[in-house]
C-alpha positions in Angstrom: 0.0 0.0 0.0 3.1 2.3 -0.2 2.7 4.1 3.1 -1.0 4.5 2.7 -3.5 3.7 5.5 -6.3 1.3 5.1 -9.1 2.8 7.2 -12.0 0.7 8.5 -15.0 2.5 10.0 -17.0 0.3 12.2 -20.5 1.5 13.0 -21.6 -0.4 16.1 -25.3 0.5 15.8 -25.8 -1.1 12.4 -22.6 -3.2 12.2 -21.8 -1.8 8.7 -18.1 -1.9 7.8 -16.9 0.4 5.1 -13.3 0.6 3.9 -11.4 3.3 2.0 -7.8 4.6 1.7 -6.7 7.7 3.5 -3.4 9.5 3.8 -2.5 9.1 7.5 -2.0 12.9 8.0 -5.6 13.5 6.9 -6.9 10.6 8.8 -5.3 11.7 12.1 -6.9 15.1 11.9 -10.4 14.1 10.9 -11.3 10.6 12.0 -11.9 8.4 14.9 -11.5 4.7 14.2 -9.1 1.9 13.6 -6.0 2.4 11.5 -4.2 -0.5 9.8 -0.8 0.2 8.4 0.4 -2.5 6.0 4.2 -2.5 6.2 6.8 -4.7 4.5 6.0 -7.9 6.4 3.4 -7.0 9.0 0.2 -5.2 9.7 0.0 -2.7 12.5 -3.3 -1.8 14.2 -3.5 1.7 15.8 -6.6 3.1 17.4 -7.1 6.8 16.5 -8.9 8.7 19.2 -9.4 12.4 18.5 -6.2 12.8 16.6 -4.0 10.7 18.9 -2.6 7.4 17.7 -3.2 4.8 20.5 -2.5 1.1 21.0 -4.0 -0.3 24.2 -3.9 2.8 26.4 -0.4 3.8 25.2 0.3 6.8 23.0 3.4 8.7 22.0 4.0 12.4 22.6 6.8 14.3 20.8 9.4 15.3 23.3 10.0 19.1 23.2 12.6 21.3 24.9 10.6 21.4 28.1 10.8 17.6 28.3 14.6 17.5 28.1 15.3 16.6 31.7 12.7 13.8 31.7 14.1 12.4 28.5 17.7 12.5 29.9 16.5 10.7 33.0 15.0 7.9 30.8 18.2 7.8 28.6 20.4 7.4 31.6 18.2 4.7 33.1 18.2 2.9 29.7 22.0 3.1 29.5 22.3 1.8 33.0 19.9 -1.1 32.3 21.8 -2.1 29.1 25.2 -1.7 30.8 26.2 1.1 28.4 29.2 2.7 30.0 31.0 4.4 27.1 28.3 7.0 26.7 28.2 10.3 28.5 24.6 11.5 28.2 24.5 15.3 27.9 21.7 17.6 26.8 23.7 18.3 23.7 23.4 14.7 22.6 19.6 14.6 23.0 18.5 18.2 22.2 19.1 17.9 18.4 16.3 15.2 18.3 13.7 17.1 20.2 10.6 18.6 18.5 10.2 18.4 14.7 13.9 17.6 14.1 15.2 16.6 10.6 17.6 14.2 12.4 14.9 12.0 14.0 12.3 12.0 16.8 12.1 11.4 20.5 8.8 10.5 21.9 7.7 10.2 25.5 5.7 7.0 25.9 2.5 7.9 27.8 -0.1 6.0 29.6 -2.9 8.3 30.5 -1.3 11.6 31.6 1.9 9.8 32.9 5.0 9.3 30.9 6.5 5.8 31.4 9.5 5.8 29.1 10.8 7.1 25.8 11.6 5.9 22.3 13.9 7.5 19.8 14.4 7.1 16.1 17.2 8.5 14.0 16.8 9.1 10.2 19.1 8.0 7.4 18.7 7.4 3.7 18.6 4.1 1.9 19.2 3.5 -1.8 17.9 -0.1 -1.4 14.6 1.1 0.1 14.3 4.2 -2.1 14.3 7.0 0.4 14.3 7.9 4.1 14.9 5.1 6.6 15.1 5.2 10.3 16.5 3.1 13.2 14.9 2.7 16.5 17.9 4.0 18.5 16.4 3.6 22.0 13.3 2.2 23.6 13.0 2.3 27.4 10.0 1.6 29.6 10.1 1.9 33.3 10.5 -1.5 35.1 7.1 -1.4 36.7 5.4 -1.1 33.3 7.2 -3.9 31.6 5.7 -7.3 30.8 2.3 -5.8 29.9 2.7 -5.6 26.1 3.5 -1.9 26.1 6.8 -2.4 24.2 4.9 -4.1 21.4 2.3 -1.3 21.5 5.1 1.3 21.3 6.6 -0.4 18.2 3.2 -0.5 16.5 2.8 3.3 17.2 6.4 4.0 16.0 5.6 2.2 12.7 2.5 4.4 12.2 4.4 7.6 13.1 7.3 6.5 10.7 4.8 6.2 7.9 3.7 9.8 8.6 7.3 10.9 8.3 7.7 9.2 4.9 10.1 6.5 6.3 10.4 3.7 3.8 12.2 1.3 6.1 12.3 1.1 9.9 15.2 -0.8 11.4 15.3 -2.4 14.9 18.4 -3.8 16.5 18.0 -6.2 19.4 20.6 -7.3 21.9 
């Protein structure tokens, strides 16, 4: 479907199902429903609720300058969890990814009004995939929120957000 969204409206009262194709940007602003993104080898389901992509009760919020200290706290916790000792985390390493950066995105992972972690992607370019690609650079969820499927939900949301950003391939490295 080339980065397009297959939108399914389900009307509970009469159980009619209608399908049509929407550009995700338009869909996010104007619709409430279920969003299905057909990627390279998987299908991602994202619930759209008044312009916010949600999976389960998890959503992503772009980290802005005012969120810098919270993001740094999560980055340091992630590095400690992973045993990353060669990295000195300073504001100057995170700040370039905040907001609508051309280098990538950092999102706070939110559950309700509370942030429970962060996820960061960094952009590149791929001849093989014919355009912008991205790597999931970091994904951290607080220990008390792990084991509940939130990581899977976050990756589903990142795939939908990546489609919005015209990312042709999203890479994930696992340890």
